[in-house]
N, C-alpha and C positions, 0 to 999 in steps of 0.2 A: 950241588944237586946229587941225589942218590945215584950211585954207579949202576945199581941194578935198573933203575928207571932209564938211565941213559942207554944201557945195554938193550932193554926192551924196545925202546924208541928206535935205536939203530937197526934192530931186527925187523921192525915193522916197515921202515923205509926200504930196506933191502927186498922184502917181500913185495912191496908195491912196484919197485923197479923191475923185478922179474916178471910180474904179472903184466906190466905195461909192455915189456919187450915181447913176451909171448903172444899178446893180443895183437900187437903190430905186425908180427910175422905171419899170424894167422890171417889178418886182414889183407895183407899183400898177396897171399896165395889165393884168397877166395874172392878178391875184388872182381866185380862184374864190369868195371869200367877202367880200372887202373889209374895210375897217376900219369899226367901228361908230361911230367918232368922225366925225361928218359935219357940214358946214356947209350941206348941201343942204336943200331944202324937200321935205316929204312929197309924194307923188304925188297927182294928183287926176283919176283916170280914171273918168268918170261917164257913163252913158247913161240915156236915159229922160226923159220930160217932167216927172215928179214932180208932177202936178196934185193928187194926194191927200196929199201930204207924207209919203210912206212911202219910207224909204231903207234898202235892204238892202246891207250892205257885206260882201264876201268878202275874208278874208285868205288868199291862196293861194300855192302853190308849183307852178311849171310842171312839176316832175319828179315830184310827188306823184301816185300812181295813184288815190288817193281823190278828189283834186281833179279828175282827169280823168273820174272817174265822175260827178261833179256837173256837169261842163262843159256837155254837151249838154242835160240837163234844165233847168239854169239859163237857158241861152241861149234855149230855147224858152219858158219861163215868163216871162222878162223881155220877150221880144218880144210876148207875148200881153197883158202888163200895162204896156207900154211908156209909154203916156200918163199912167198913174196913179202910177208909181213912179220912183224913181232906183235904179240899180244901180251900186255902185262896187267896183272891184277894187283891192286894195293888196297890196304885196309882202311875203311872209313866207317867203323860201327857207330851208329847213331843211338847211343845208349839212353838218351833221354826219352825216346819213344820205342826203343827195341831192347828190352832188359836182358836178353840172352845174346845180343849181337856180339859183345866182346868175348863172351864164352865161345861162340862159334868161331871167331877169329883165333882164339887160343888153340882150338882143336886143328884148325888148318895150319897154323904155324908149328904146332907140336909135330904134326905129321911131316911137315917139310923137313924137319931135322932127321927124319929117316928117309928122305928122298921121295916122298909121296904127297907133296902138296896138292898137285892137281887132282889126284884121286880123292883126297878128303874134300877139297873144294867142291868137286862134283857131287859127292855123297851129301853134303850139307844143303845144297840147292835141291837135289832130287828128293830129299826127305824132309824138306823144310817144315812141313806141317806137323811132322812128328815130334820135333824137339823145341820149336820156338816157344811153346806154352808150358814146357816142362819145368818143374821146381828143381829138378836135378838133371840138366841136359847132358852132364858128363856120362851118365849111363848110356844114352844114345850114342855119344862120341866114341865110347869104348867099343860098342857094337860095330860102328863103322870102321874103327881102327882094326878090328879082327877081320872084318870082310876084306880089307885091302892089304892084309898080311903084315900089319905092324907088330912090333914087340910091345905088348900091352904095358908092361912095367915101365919101360922107357917112355912110352907115350904119356902115361899118367904123370910121370916125374916132370917131363918137358911141359905138359899142360899147365902145371902148377908153378912153373919156373919163372923167375925174374927175367931171364933171357927172352922168353916168348912175350911176356908182358911188355918189355922195353921195345921189342921189335914193332909191336902194334902201335905203341905210343909214339915211336919214331915216325911211323906212317902218318899218324894224326898231326904231328908237329909239322911234317912236310907239307901236308895238305893246307894247314893253316897259313903257310907262307904264300899260297896262291892268292890269298885274299878273297876267295870265294865263300859263300855261305855253304855250310855243310848240307848236302843233299846227295841221295843215292838213287841210281848210279850217276856218277859224274865222269864224263869222258874227256880225254885229251888226245889229239892227233898231233904227232910230231911236236909235242910240247905246247900246243895251242888248244884251249878249251873249246870244245864243240857242243852245239846244242843236241839234246837227245832227239829232237825232231828231225835231225839229219839221218837218223838210223831207222826210222820207222816207215811203214807203207802209207798209202793214201788214206787208210782208215785210222791211222795213228798208232798201229801196233807194230812192235818190233818183230821182224821176221828174218829168216835166214837170207831170203832173197833181197830184202831191202838193205840189210847190213853188208851183204856181199857186193851189191851194186855200189854202195858208197865206197867200199874198200877198192874196188876195181877202178873207180874213178880216180882215187888218190894214187893208185899204183901207176895209172896211165900218165898222171902229171910228173911222175919221177922218171919215166922212160925217155 
């Protein structure tokens, strides 16, 4: 075989290998859903002093309108019972119906690496209508990052990082072990799945009063 032909063929193969590697790297950084195979650790975003050993966990999706409806009532109820409970948020982006959900989770987890998870969590829900339909939600996320005082260069780097991607996928893998169908919000109280209906008022709406009453009842059981 002509040596020149062999050299040209080898060069073409090398070019294809480089193109494939670059494409894969770009795909990993810009993935809206991420791979569920993750070496990351599940997230641990917890607030409250937990003096009464009551822990409420929400598995949420930042693009989910029902999660947004629970956001303010939960925030108010948790603030009222802050000393007695722990409240934990974990990622469950439903990417099949919410195309920007994984991106929202990335923004919150990137902010957490600068110690401001809850501030970004709040911004995402409070401005949900502004970013969920965007073709480039990172523009919105950068704006929120500035508003809460993050280093933007670090935020953008963390937002695109494998570390953040893996943390979200670790949450997804952890939820899968519950055996429950993915739905948001999903709540657990002290490790036991509870119905959303336990947190709403008589009209079926989540309110600060209805959630606080539920929490007070659980706190009383621990006393």
